[in-house]
PLY file of the C-alpha trace (Angstrom):
ply
format ascii 1.0
element vertex 103
property float x
property float y
property float z
element edge 102
property int vertex1
property int vertex2
end_header
59.19 138.22 120.28
62.91 138.76 119.70
63.68 136.79 122.83
61.49 133.92 121.61
63.32 133.88 118.27
66.71 133.95 120.00
65.70 131.01 122.21
64.41 129.07 119.20
67.55 129.83 117.25
69.75 128.81 120.17
67.83 125.56 120.59
68.03 124.87 116.88
71.78 125.42 116.90
72.27 123.31 120.02
70.12 120.48 118.77
71.16 120.79 115.15
74.90 120.58 115.79
74.79 117.12 117.41
72.62 115.86 114.57
75.11 117.09 112.00
78.02 115.62 113.95
76.24 112.31 114.41
75.55 112.16 110.69
79.21 112.89 109.96
80.25 110.26 112.48
77.76 107.85 110.96
79.21 108.46 107.50
82.71 107.97 108.84
81.61 104.77 110.61
80.05 103.46 107.42
83.19 104.27 105.45
85.35 102.52 108.05
83.03 99.50 108.09
83.15 99.30 104.30
86.95 99.49 104.30
87.12 96.82 107.00
84.70 94.60 105.09
86.81 94.95 101.95
89.98 94.10 103.86
88.41 91.19 105.70
86.96 89.77 102.51
90.37 89.83 100.85
92.51 88.74 103.80
91.82 86.28 106.59
93.24 86.21 110.13
96.56 84.81 108.88
96.88 87.52 106.25
96.20 85.13 103.39
94.14 86.68 100.63
91.24 85.05 98.84
93.26 85.14 95.62
96.13 83.24 97.29
93.66 80.60 98.48
92.16 80.35 94.99
95.64 80.00 93.45
96.55 77.25 95.91
93.32 75.38 95.11
93.99 75.76 91.38
97.46 74.26 91.80
95.98 71.36 93.82
97.70 72.31 97.07
96.33 71.33 100.44
96.14 73.43 103.59
97.99 71.83 106.49
96.86 72.73 110.00
100.19 72.54 111.79
98.56 72.36 115.23
96.40 69.32 114.50
98.53 67.61 111.86
95.56 67.40 109.48
95.45 68.69 105.92
92.43 69.97 104.05
91.78 69.72 100.32
88.91 72.22 100.58
86.05 73.06 102.90
85.63 75.74 105.55
89.09 75.34 107.09
91.04 75.55 103.82
93.48 78.45 104.29
91.67 79.60 107.42
93.28 78.00 110.49
95.64 80.15 112.54
98.74 77.99 112.21
99.03 76.38 108.80
100.56 76.44 105.36
99.98 75.32 101.79
101.82 72.33 100.34
101.23 69.49 97.95
99.31 66.47 99.19
102.37 64.27 98.59
104.57 66.56 100.68
101.94 66.62 103.43
101.76 62.80 103.48
105.57 62.50 103.51
105.71 64.92 106.44
103.29 62.71 108.36
100.16 64.83 108.10
96.82 63.06 107.76
93.92 63.99 105.49
90.78 65.48 107.00
87.91 63.03 107.31
85.42 65.68 106.19
86.10 68.59 103.86
0 1
1 2
2 3
3 4
4 5
5 6
6 7
7 8
8 9
9 10
10 11
11 12
12 13
13 14
14 15
15 16
16 17
17 18
18 19
19 20
20 21
21 22
22 23
23 24
24 25
25 26
26 27
27 28
28 29
29 30
30 31
31 32
32 33
33 34
34 35
35 36
36 37
37 38
38 39
39 40
40 41
41 42
42 43
43 44
44 45
45 46
46 47
47 48
48 49
49 50
50 51
51 52
52 53
53 54
54 55
55 56
56 57
57 58
58 59
59 60
60 61
61 62
62 63
63 64
64 65
65 66
66 67
67 68
68 69
69 70
70 71
71 72
72 73
73 74
74 75
75 76
76 77
77 78
78 79
79 80
80 81
81 82
82 83
83 84
84 85
85 86
86 87
87 88
88 89
89 90
90 91
91 92
92 93
93 94
94 95
95 96
96 97
97 98
98 99
99 100
100 101
101 102
């Protein structure tokens, strides 16, 4: 009987420890995912925050994609392309950039 209890206890400890560790790891993973989601929702790949994009839109600036030479007044590419910058539409036109056909 004692041997049976020792075996059961040993199994419980062996099986219980990984479950506890996996729960801790799961909690840590969820915390890391939440932190990443917060960071990704506030900054894009270029390191431009959502508030910076909103401020640029409010001041009527366009987003110039320096690789394509096209500027965006809004839409999915506004502030999102890898190589770009904010400027006024007049400055973008003077620099030779063309407006996007669809925004």
